[in-house]
Each structure stands twice: as C-alpha cells, then as structure tokens.
C-alpha positions in Angstrom: -49.8 -147.8 62.6 -51.1 -145.6 59.8 -50.8 -148.5 57.4 -52.8 -150.7 59.7 -55.5 -148.1 60.0 -55.8 -147.5 56.3 -55.8 -151.2 55.6 -58.4 -151.9 58.2 -60.7 -149.2 56.9 -60.4 -150.4 53.2 -60.7 -154.1 54.1 -63.7 -153.4 56.3 -65.5 -151.4 53.6 -64.8 -154.2 51.1 -66.2 -156.7 53.6 -69.3 -154.7 54.2 -69.9 -154.3 50.5 -69.5 -158.1 50.1 -71.9 -158.7 53.0 -74.3 -156.3 51.3 -74.1 -158.5 48.1 -74.7 -161.5 50.3 -77.9 -159.9 51.7 -79.0 -159.3 48.1 -78.4 -163.0 47.3 -80.6 -163.9 50.3 -83.4 -161.6 49.1 -83.0 -163.1 45.6 -83.5 -166.5 47.1 -86.7 -165.3 48.8 -88.2 -163.6 45.8 -86.9 -165.5 42.7 -90.2 -167.2 42.1 -92.3 -164.0 42.3 -94.1 -163.0 39.2 -94.2 -159.5 37.8 -97.6 -157.9 38.5 -99.3 -156.8 35.3 -102.6 -155.2 34.3 -103.8 -156.2 30.8 -104.0 -153.3 28.4 -107.4 -151.8 28.0 -106.2 -149.5 25.3 -102.8 -148.6 23.8 -101.2 -145.5 25.3 -99.1 -143.3 23.1 -95.4 -144.4 23.3 -92.3 -142.5 22.2 -89.1 -144.6 21.4 -85.9 -142.7 21.9 -82.7 -144.0 20.3 -79.7 -141.8 21.5 -76.5 -142.5 19.5 -73.1 -141.1 18.7 -70.9 -142.5 15.9 -72.5 -145.9 15.6 -72.4 -146.8 11.9 -72.2 -150.5 12.4 -75.4 -150.8 14.5 -77.5 -147.8 13.7 -79.7 -149.4 11.0 -80.3 -152.5 13.1 -81.7 -150.6 16.1 -83.9 -148.3 14.0 -85.3 -151.3 12.2 -86.0 -153.1 15.5 -87.9 -150.0 16.9 -89.9 -149.6 13.6 -91.0 -153.3 13.9 -92.6 -152.9 17.3 -96.0 -154.6 17.5 -97.8 -151.4 18.4 -100.4 -149.3 16.6 -98.7 -146.9 14.3 -100.9 -144.0 15.3 -99.8 -144.5 18.9 -96.0 -144.9 18.2 -93.4 -142.2 17.7 -89.7 -142.9 17.1 -86.9 -140.3 17.8 -83.4 -141.0 16.5 -81.4 -138.7 18.7 -78.1 -138.4 16.8 -75.1 -136.5 17.8 -72.8 -138.2 15.3 -70.0 -136.6 13.3 -69.5 -139.6 11.0 -71.6 -141.5 8.4 -74.0 -142.7 11.1 -76.1 -139.6 10.4 -76.5 -140.5 6.7 -77.3 -144.1 7.5 -79.8 -143.1 10.2 -81.5 -140.6 7.9 -81.9 -143.2 5.1 -83.5 -145.7 7.5 -85.8 -143.0 9.0 -86.9 -142.0 5.5 -87.6 -145.6 4.6 -89.7 -146.3 7.6 -91.5 -142.9 7.3 -92.6 -144.0 3.9 -94.1 -147.1 5.5 -96.3 -144.9 7.7 -94.1 -144.9 10.8 -93.9 -141.6 12.8 -90.1 -141.4 12.9 -87.8 -138.4 12.9 -84.1 -137.8 13.0 -83.1 -135.1 15.5 -79.4 -134.3 14.8 -77.4 -132.0 17.0 -74.3 -130.4 15.7 -72.8 -130.6 19.2 -72.7 -133.0 22.1 -73.7 -130.6 24.8 -74.8 -132.6 27.8 -73.9 -135.8 26.0 -76.6 -138.5 26.3 -78.5 -136.5 28.9 -78.5 -133.5 26.6 -79.7 -135.6 23.6 -82.6 -137.1 25.7 -83.5 -133.7 27.0 -83.6 -132.2 23.5 -85.8 -135.1 22.4 -88.1 -134.7 25.4 -89.2 -131.3 24.1 -90.8 -133.0 21.0 -92.1 -136.2 22.8 -95.7 -137.0 21.9 -96.1 -140.1 24.1 -97.0 -140.4 27.8 -94.5 -143.2 28.0 -90.9 -143.2 26.7 -88.9 -146.3 25.8 -85.1 -145.8 25.5 -82.5 -148.0 23.7 -78.8 -147.6 23.2 -77.6 -148.2 19.6 -76.3 -151.7 20.2 -79.6 -153.1 21.5 -82.0 -155.3 19.5 -85.5 -155.3 21.2 -88.0 -157.9 20.1 -91.3 -156.8 18.3 -93.4 -157.6 21.4 -91.2 -155.5 23.8 -93.9 -152.7 24.3 -96.7 -155.3 24.5 -94.9 -156.9 27.4 -93.6 -153.9 29.2 -96.5 -151.4 29.2 -98.8 -153.8 31.3 -96.3 -153.5 34.1 -97.4 -150.0 34.8 -100.0 -151.3 37.1 -100.8 -147.9 38.7 -99.8 -144.3 38.4 -97.0 -144.6 41.1 -94.8 -146.6 38.7 -92.2 -144.2 37.2 -90.2 -146.6 35.1 -90.0 -150.3 34.1 -86.6 -152.0 33.4 -86.1 -155.1 31.2 -83.2 -157.5 31.6 -80.2 -157.3 29.3 -79.3 -160.4 27.3 -76.4 -161.0 25.0 -75.9 -161.2 21.3 -73.8 -164.3 20.4 -70.0 -163.9 20.5 -66.9 -166.0 20.6 -64.8 -163.2 22.2 -63.6 -164.5 25.6 -63.7 -161.1 27.3 -67.3 -160.4 26.1 -68.4 -163.9 27.4 -66.8 -163.2 30.7 -68.4 -159.8 31.1 -71.8 -161.4 30.2 -71.6 -163.3 33.5 -71.2 -160.1 35.4 -74.1 -158.5 33.6 -76.3 -161.6 34.3 -75.4 -161.4 38.0 -76.4 -157.7 38.2 -79.7 -158.2 36.5 -80.8 -161.7 37.6 -79.8 -161.4 41.3 -79.2 -157.8 42.2 -81.9 -155.9 40.3 -84.5 -158.6 41.1 -83.5 -158.6 44.8 -83.6 -154.8 45.1 -86.8 -154.4 43.3 -88.8 -157.1 45.0 -87.5 -156.0 48.4 -88.6 -152.4 48.0 -85.0 -151.1 47.8 -84.0 -148.3 45.3 -83.3 -149.7 41.8 -81.7 -147.8 39.0 -82.6 -147.6 35.4 -79.7 -149.1 33.4 -79.7 -146.5 30.7 -81.3 -148.7 28.0 -84.1 -151.3 27.5 -86.5 -149.6 29.8 -89.7 -147.5 29.6 -90.3 -144.3 31.6 -93.4 -142.4 32.4 -92.9 -139.0 31.0 -94.4 -137.3 34.0 -91.9 -139.1 36.2 -89.0 -137.7 34.3 -90.4 -134.2 34.4 -91.3 -134.2 38.1 -88.0 -135.8 39.2 -86.0 -133.0 37.6 -85.3 -134.3 34.2 -82.1 -135.7 32.6 -79.1 -133.9 34.2 -75.7 -133.5 32.4 -73.7 -132.9 35.5 -72.8 -136.6 35.9 -71.7 -139.3 33.5 -74.3 -141.7 34.8 -77.5 -139.7 34.0 -79.5 -142.9 34.4 -78.4 -143.6 38.0 -78.8 -139.9 38.8 -82.5 -139.7 37.6 -83.4 -143.1 39.0 -82.3 -142.1 42.5 -84.0 -138.7 42.3 -87.2 -140.4 41.1 -87.0 -142.8 44.1 -86.5 -139.9 46.5 -89.5 -138.2 44.9 -91.7 -141.2 45.8 -91.8 -142.9 42.4 -91.7 -146.7 42.2 -90.0 -148.9 39.7 -90.5 -152.4 38.3 -87.9 -154.9 37.1 -89.1 -157.4 34.5 -86.7 -160.3 34.2 -89.0 -162.1 31.9 -88.4 -159.6 29.2 -84.8 -159.8 27.8 -83.3 -157.5 25.2 -80.2 -158.5 23.2 -77.2 -156.2 23.3 -73.4 -156.3 22.7 -70.7 -156.6 25.3 -67.4 -154.9 24.6 -64.7 -157.4 23.6 -61.5 -155.4 23.9 -59.6 -154.3 27.0 -59.5 -150.6 25.9 -63.2 -150.4 25.3 -64.0 -152.2 28.6 -61.7 -149.8 30.5 -63.4 -146.9 28.8 -67.0 -148.1 29.6 -66.3 -149.2 33.2 -64.2 -146.1 33.8 -67.2 -143.9 32.8 -69.5 -145.9 35.1 -67.0 -145.6 38.0 -66.6 -141.8 37.5 -70.3 -141.3 37.0 -71.2 -143.4 40.0 -68.8 -141.3 42.1 -70.3 -138.1 40.8 -73.7 -139.4 41.7 -72.5 -140.3 45.2 -71.1 -136.8 45.7 -74.3 -135.2 44.3 -77.0 -137.4 45.9 -75.7 -138.6 49.2 -76.9 -135.6 51.1 -80.4 -135.4 49.5 -80.7 -139.2 49.9 -80.0 -139.1 53.7 -82.5 -136.2 54.0 -85.2 -137.9 52.0 -88.3 -139.6 53.3 -87.0 -143.1 52.3 -86.6 -145.6 55.1 -83.3 -146.2 56.8 -82.8 -149.5 55.0 -83.6 -147.9 51.7 -81.1 -145.1 52.4 -78.4 -147.5 53.3 -79.1 -149.6 50.2 -79.1 -146.5 48.1 -75.7 -145.3 49.4 -74.3 -148.8 48.9 -75.5 -148.7 45.3 -74.1 -145.2 44.6 -70.7 -146.2 46.1 -70.4 -149.6 44.3 -67.4 -148.7 42.2 -65.6 -147.4 45.3 -64.9 -151.1 45.9 -62.2 -150.8 43.2 -60.5 -147.9 45.0 -60.6 -149.9 48.2 -59.2 -152.9 46.4 -56.3 -150.8 45.2 -55.6 -149.5 48.7 -55.6 -153.0 50.2 -53.4 -154.3 47.4 -50.8 -151.5 47.8 -50.7 -152.0 51.6 -50.4 -155.8 51.5 -46.7 -155.6 50.7 -45.6 -153.5 53.7 -47.9 -155.7 55.9 -46.3 -158.8 54.4 -43.0 -157.6 55.6 -44.4 -157.8 59.1 -46.2 -161.1 59.1 -46.8 -161.2 62.9 -48.6 -157.9 62.7 -50.6 -159.0 59.7 -51.7 -162.2 61.4 -53.0 -160.2 64.4 -55.4 -158.0 62.3 -58.9 -158.9 63.5 -60.4 -159.0 60.0 -60.5 -162.6 59.0 -64.2 -163.0 59.7 -64.9 -160.2 57.2 -63.5 -162.3 54.4 -66.9 -164.0 54.2 -68.1 -160.9 52.3 -65.8 -161.9 49.4 -68.2 -164.8 48.7 -71.0 -162.5 47.7 -70.2 -161.9 44.1 -69.1 -165.4 43.2 -72.3 -166.8 44.6 -74.3 -164.2 42.7 -72.6 -165.2 39.5 -73.1 -168.9 40.0 -76.8 -168.4 40.9 -77.5 -166.2 37.9 -76.0 -168.7 35.4 -77.8 -171.6 36.9 -81.1 -169.6 36.8 -80.7 -168.6 33.2 -79.1 -171.6 31.6 -79.7 -174.6 34.0 -77.1 -177.2 33.3 -75.6 -175.1 30.5 -74.7 -172.5 33.2 -71.9 -174.7 34.4 -70.3 -174.5 31.0 -70.6 -170.7 30.9 -69.1 -170.5 34.4 -65.8 -171.7 32.9 -65.3 -168.0 32.0 -65.8 -166.9 35.7 -62.0 -166.9 36.4 -61.6 -164.5 33.4 -64.2 -162.2 34.8 -62.6 -162.2 38.3 -59.1 -161.5 36.8 -60.6 -158.7 34.7 -62.4 -157.2 37.6 -59.3 -157.2 39.8 -57.2 -155.9 37.0 -59.6 -152.9 36.5 -58.9 -151.7 40.1 -56.4 -149.1 39.1 -58.3 -147.7 36.1 -61.6 -147.6 38.0 -60.0 -146.4 41.2 -58.6 -143.4 39.5 -62.0 -142.6 37.9 -63.7 -142.8 41.3 -61.3 -140.2 42.6 -61.8 -138.1 39.5 -65.6 -138.4 39.9 -65.5 -137.3 43.6 -63.4 -134.3 42.7 -64.9 -133.2 39.4 -68.6 -132.7 38.5 -68.2 -132.8 34.7 -66.2 -134.9 32.2 -66.2 -136.3 28.7 -68.8 -139.0 28.0 -66.6 -141.5 26.1 -68.3 -143.7 23.5 -68.0 -147.5 23.8 -67.6 -148.7 20.2 -69.9 -151.5 19.1 -69.0 -153.8 16.2 -72.4 -154.9 15.0 -73.1 -158.3 13.6 -70.6 -158.1 10.7 -68.2 -155.3 11.5 -64.6 -155.7 12.5 -63.1 -154.1 15.6 -60.5 -151.5 14.9 -57.8 -150.3 17.3 -57.9 -146.8 18.7 -54.7 -144.8 19.4 -54.7 -142.9 22.7 -51.2 -142.3 24.0 -52.5 -140.5 27.0 -53.6 -143.8 28.5 -50.4 -145.7 27.8 -48.9 -144.7 31.1 -51.8 -146.3 32.9 -51.1 -149.6 31.1 -47.4 -149.5 32.2 -48.5 -148.8 35.8 -50.9 -151.8 35.6 -48.0 -154.0 34.4 -45.9 -152.7 37.3 -48.8 -153.5 39.7 -48.7 -157.1 38.3 -45.0 -157.4 39.3 -45.7 -155.7 42.7 -48.5 -158.1 43.4 -46.4 -161.2 42.5 -43.7 -160.1 44.9 -46.4 -159.6 47.6 -47.8 -163.0 46.8 -44.4 -164.6 47.4 -44.1 -162.9 50.8 -47.6 -164.1 51.7 -46.6 -167.6 50.9 -43.6 -167.4 53.1 -45.9 -166.1 55.9 -48.2 -169.0 55.4 -51.0 -166.8 54.1 -52.0 -169.1 51.2 -55.5 -167.8 50.7 -54.2 -164.2 50.5 -51.4 -165.3 48.1 -54.0 -167.0 45.8 -56.1 -163.8 45.7 -52.9 -161.8 44.9 -52.1 -164.2 42.0 -55.5 -163.4 40.5 -54.7 -159.7 40.9 -51.4 -160.2 39.1 -53.0 -162.0 36.2 -55.7 -159.3 36.0 -53.3 -156.4 36.0 -51.2 -158.2 33.3 -54.3 -158.9 31.3 -55.6 -155.3 31.5 -52.2 -153.6 31.1 -51.0 -155.9 28.4 -54.3 -155.7 26.5 -54.1 -151.8 26.6 -50.5 -151.8 25.2 -51.5 -154.3 22.5 -54.2 -151.9 21.4 -51.7 -149.1 21.2 -49.4 -151.3 19.1 -52.2 -152.3 16.7 -53.4 -148.7 16.4 -50.0 -147.6 15.3 -49.9 -150.2 12.5 -53.5 -149.9 11.3 -54.9 -147.2 9.0 -57.2 -144.7 10.7 -60.8 -145.8 10.5 -63.1 -143.8 8.2 -65.3 -142.7 11.0 -62.4 -141.3 12.9 -61.2 -139.5 9.8 -64.7 -138.0 9.4 -64.7 -136.9 13.1 -61.3 -135.3 12.8 -62.4 -133.3 9.7 -65.6 -132.1 11.3 
C-alpha cells in the first residue's frame, strides 16, 4: 500500500507538471504573434556591462571584445570585467581591458582574490562601482551583437520594468549532446519564457543576456549568495516587489552549450540544487505576496521545476515492485494523467518549427537524444534537489567552455564516480522493469523505460569515460595554476 501511495503522489505531481507545460504551450499559441512593445530612445541612458567570469581562458577575450564593440556612445558606456579567476584568464582579461581602454572605452578589471558569494558575490562587488542606471550582464561564453543595447533599452517602456531578457541562441557545433541540449534551450525560451511573460506570469532572468534596471536590483534586495541560482532568486523577489519584466525573443545572443556528460551533469546539477534552494527560500514569501493566485501557482511550479527529476526517480524505482503485481498496477487510476507527458515534446517541436521552419524537422532528429539525456539525469538532478532542500549553501561549480578553437579536456573527480556506477545500475534495473512491463502488456510504459535505460547508460557511461580520459591525459595548465594558487 505504501508503494502505491508513493507512486501515486510522484506520478500525479509529474502529470500536473506536464499539464502546466501544456498550459504554457496554449498560452504560447495565443501570444506567439505578439510584438514586444518599445519606446524609441529619446536619449542614451548610461549603461554598465558586467562580465562575471571564473577561469575562462578560452572565451574571455571574445566576450570582452564583443562588449567593447557595442554600438553605444562611449561616454554613456561602462564595462566591468568581474574576474574571480585563479588561472591565466586574469592576464588575458587585463590585456584586453588595457587595449580597449586605450581606444577610449571605460573598462576596468575588478579581480577578487576569493570567490566569496561566487557569481552573486562578484555582481554585488561590481554593483558598488556601477555608473549606469541600467546593467547588462553576460556570462563568459556569450557573444552579443553590436546592436544589443540599441534593441534592448527601448523595451524599458516605463519605470515599472525591472529587467529585460533576450533569447539565447547557439554557436555552431557538431557535438551531438550540445545539439540535443539546444532543443531544450529553444523550448524554454521560445515557448515557456514567451508564454509566461505575455500571460503576466512570473518570469526569471536567465543569468545572462539581459539588462537590469539598477534600482530594481537594489529595491528587490540585491544579489544574494545563499542559493546557487542567484538569477532565479532575484527575479522572483523582484516580481513579488511589484517589478515587471519583458522577454524579447527577437533579440538572440549566441552562446555555447556544454558538450560532455560531466559538464552537463555539473551545470544541471547546480540548476537543480539552486532551484530547490530557491523553492525552500521563496515559497513562503511567494504565497504571502500580493501576486494573484494564478501567478503564485505558476511561480511555485517554476521554482519546483527540477523536482520533476526527483519524482521521475521515485516513479522509476517503484515501477519494478509494481510490475511484479500487474493486476494492481493496471488498477491505478492514473492513466489519464499521462497526457501531461506530451507537454515537453510538443514544446520542443513548436520551438524548432518557429525558429527554423522546415529546417526544424532536421534539428528534431536530436530530440530522442535530448529525451534520453533528460531521463538519464534523473538520479544526478534528484540528488541535487534533495541537497538543495536540505542545505542553504554549496559550491558554485564552473561549467567549462571551449571557445571557438579550444579543445575539451577531461577532468578527474573520483568523488563522482560512484554516481556513474549507480546510473549504470539503474540502466540494468530499468531494463528488467521494462521486460516485466512487456509481460504485463504495458507496452507504452515499457517503451518509456527503455528510454530511461538508454539515458542512464549514456549518462553513467559518459561519466566513467571522462574519468578514464582524465587518468590518461596531462593536467591542463589552468588546473595546475589553480592548484598552485
């Protein structure tokens, strides 16, 4: 009976989350042709560009050059390179900052000898020296176009707009995992962000490729280091404080997707833990806020998004004991809730067709890879959700970026190896469950379980492959520098 109760709770939550995605798809269909309101610039406000980074030698020069090339009056532009690096990134950043300063650009390198507060700490330190009334933020792997500010600042149509978010686009890559992840990113921005924003629901700043009103940051409590998703945290606090936001899908900023299993697990694990920390921190204030009931429900669903992986893991583990009692399994009144599982696939298809027309069908060939990868991340992300619910702090892991010409290098982390073996064990466990489901006539469930098995094998095997490569490859120079610091 306990198994049935736990399974029903987890499956119902997953179905409700899927139905929530379906509602966003409907809102997207209603608003997809809406244009972003703008007010032509009567003058040029002062803008500060912040470039937070940590150990990014392969991309640091590119992002600094992009910011320095903004089509904006030089006397109204300030650039802050917020560098916490312990490798040669600092030397490269200082050289480019000196070069552009000689060209008349107001640019400074603010180097911290510690990572206190991680990205939130760096942004807070930079805020003390900000000259602009608006602040544009870019992570190190982003490449904004020269007209970025010209197109974003007119979206601040009145003083109630706290921040404006652009869409993330993708630098060219042949890496299969990066191409698969790009579909997920497109779905998030094209469908979810547009639907939330145009429907008046809370929308988060995605951490990069956006512009904040300085007053909004200050009156909403500033950047806080007590979660690993400082962007989600501040965005939700700004919404509760009454600030509005604008999503601008017409403005796209190129960036890199991670292309190795270990870096994908690290990035999504941080998002899962940080999202859970935000859920723990903000649920109470959100429910007590002046937002509408619908806005509160949507905000809670947003904050708990990565909990879907934990629920997926619960369902997966319980499927085997239920498969041993097929009559009981067939009696569970949850079949209708399976419609919620259509939400994300529909979202992905719509986003690809909207962005690439007929070419979107070709890009959708990577959708099975994305689904397998997402299922395979359930254990990794589920553990991070639990960690985030139990712990306020944690390390802000860097997601390595290769740059246009750099080569990926393996990273040795034996502490994570046991997770990879568990993921491989889950692949076998899931295959056994799939076989039992086939015997019980549950063909659809068996098919889903096979995707789970492939995903766990992909994620676990990819992690172990990284460990093997790391043992046979010399330590990268940047890692040596960090160890010696």
